[in-house]
C-alpha positions, 0 to 999 in steps of 0.5 A: 666189561660191563660186569667188571664195571658193576663190581668196581662200583659196588665195591666202592659203594660199600666202602666206608668213606670216613675211616681214620688213616694213620699219618704215616700212610698219607705223609712222609718225613722230609729228607727221608727218601730213597736214591736211585743208583745206576751202573754199567757192567758186564754179564759173563758166562752166557752160553753163546747168547751174548752180544754179537760182534757188531756190539763194539762196546762189549769187546772194549769193556771186556778188554779194559777188564782184562787189562786191569788184570794184567792181560793185554789183548786187542778188542778186535781179537775178542769174540764176545758171544758169551759176554753181554753189556748191561745197565745195572739199576738199584734203589738205595734206601734211606739211612742205608749203612755200609755192609747192607745189601740191596737187590739190583736189576740187570738189563741188556743194552746190546743185542744179547737175546738172553741173559739166562745163566749169566754172572754179573761181574763187579759193577760200581753203582753211582747216584746223581752226585756221581759218587759210588754208593754200592758195588754189584756182583752175582748170578743173574736170575731172569725168570724166563728163557729163550730156546729154539733152533732152525728158525723156530724159537720159544720165549717165556717172559723177558730173558733180556732183563734179570735181577740179582737178589742182594747182589749189591753191597753198600759202600757209602752211607745214604745221604739222609737228613736226620731231624733235630729241632723240627720235623717237616711232614710232606703230604703225599697228595697236596690238600690244604684241608688235609694239612690243616687236619694233620696239624690239628691232630698233632696239636691234640696229641701233644696238647699238654705242651705250652705251645702247639707244636704243629702248624701247616706251612702250605697244602703239602708241608706241616712243620712239627717242633720236637718237644724238649722231652724228645730232644735226644730221642727224635726217632721215638718222636717220629714213631709216635707221629706216624701212629696218629690217626687222621681223617683226611679230606677226600677229593671227589674224583672220577678216574676213567681208563678209555683203553680198558673201559674201566671207571672208578668213582666214589659214592660221595660224587654228586650230580646236579639236576640234569636230563640225559638222553641216550641213543645210538645211530647205526649206519651199515654199508655193504658192497657186493660185486657181480660179473656181467658176462656177454653172450658168446661170439658177441663184441661185449666184454666181461666186467665186474660191477659193484653194487652198494647198499646202505642201511641206516637204523637209529634206536629210540632215545632213552631218557634219564632224569636226575633230581636235586642231590643225586649221587653217583649211586643214582647215576650208575643205577639209572645208566644201567637201567637204560642199558648204557655200556662202560664206553657210553658211560665214559662219554656221558661223564665227559659230557656231564663234566663239560656241562658243569653238572658233575661235582668231581674232577674227571681224570682220563688215563 
């Protein structure tokens, strides 16, 4: 764990902090977005690994499908061990057109233990507006299996969830807004400084126009007016915008994962002058049991007597002094010198933040 922490810090220390970033990597165009799709369907053709009889909705769904095909049968007369009820999910990309295909994920919602070898039958997929945008059908690929018998089973990966590659056919165009007279750029991370820099870079790119085309509405949105020469070519204009290089403002942030003991922080994080004292107190309690056996033919009773021993040890406190202008590089080097573990460093960083000596946001995940 300590070696992993050192590698992460070393990688961050050698990374350039002023490298330019393309505009398309830090911002997206308003209205150009994906949409989630959801549907309920049936997977058939399972080799006895479908829903059990107690999963009522599987039999009802199969009855409805058969009824639409002219076959009338009662749900109670159907054994659905080769059929499983599933939820089908997919993502509709922006500007998707009818005839395009997308991948879908199939997940069992009953008690079917395995979807391996199953076939998803025609399933309409709806968006949040309740409209059907795609229809899914095809063989389910689980990437795992479950096998066994006589009380012994072997499960590899997750056989109750699978995918149907290119299994959904789009039937309705995606609801995407196409820019006309202006383009709104949405920053992926809100920052007033970055928004100002984006507007400045766009205005520099089109400095030959009579008026600057870009201005920052707030810390997350930058509005860019489409130049007259691109009035009938908004796609080409957006393509040019996405290739503009910007030096975004980097927020000083330290990310701590207490579950794994991982700490990620940048080199530009500064620490105020502070003294750190690090030590540990160890308390060990041991209990042993001894048996008191009376002599033969006496009136005594055999008893179990617990004997408790308490030992306490405290390591000598180790000191670390950080002077004015110290960076996280100095902090890490000093903490490694006094033998602090990643868990110790997490506690020290939290204490530094509480003391107001850490010029960075501390995010614990």
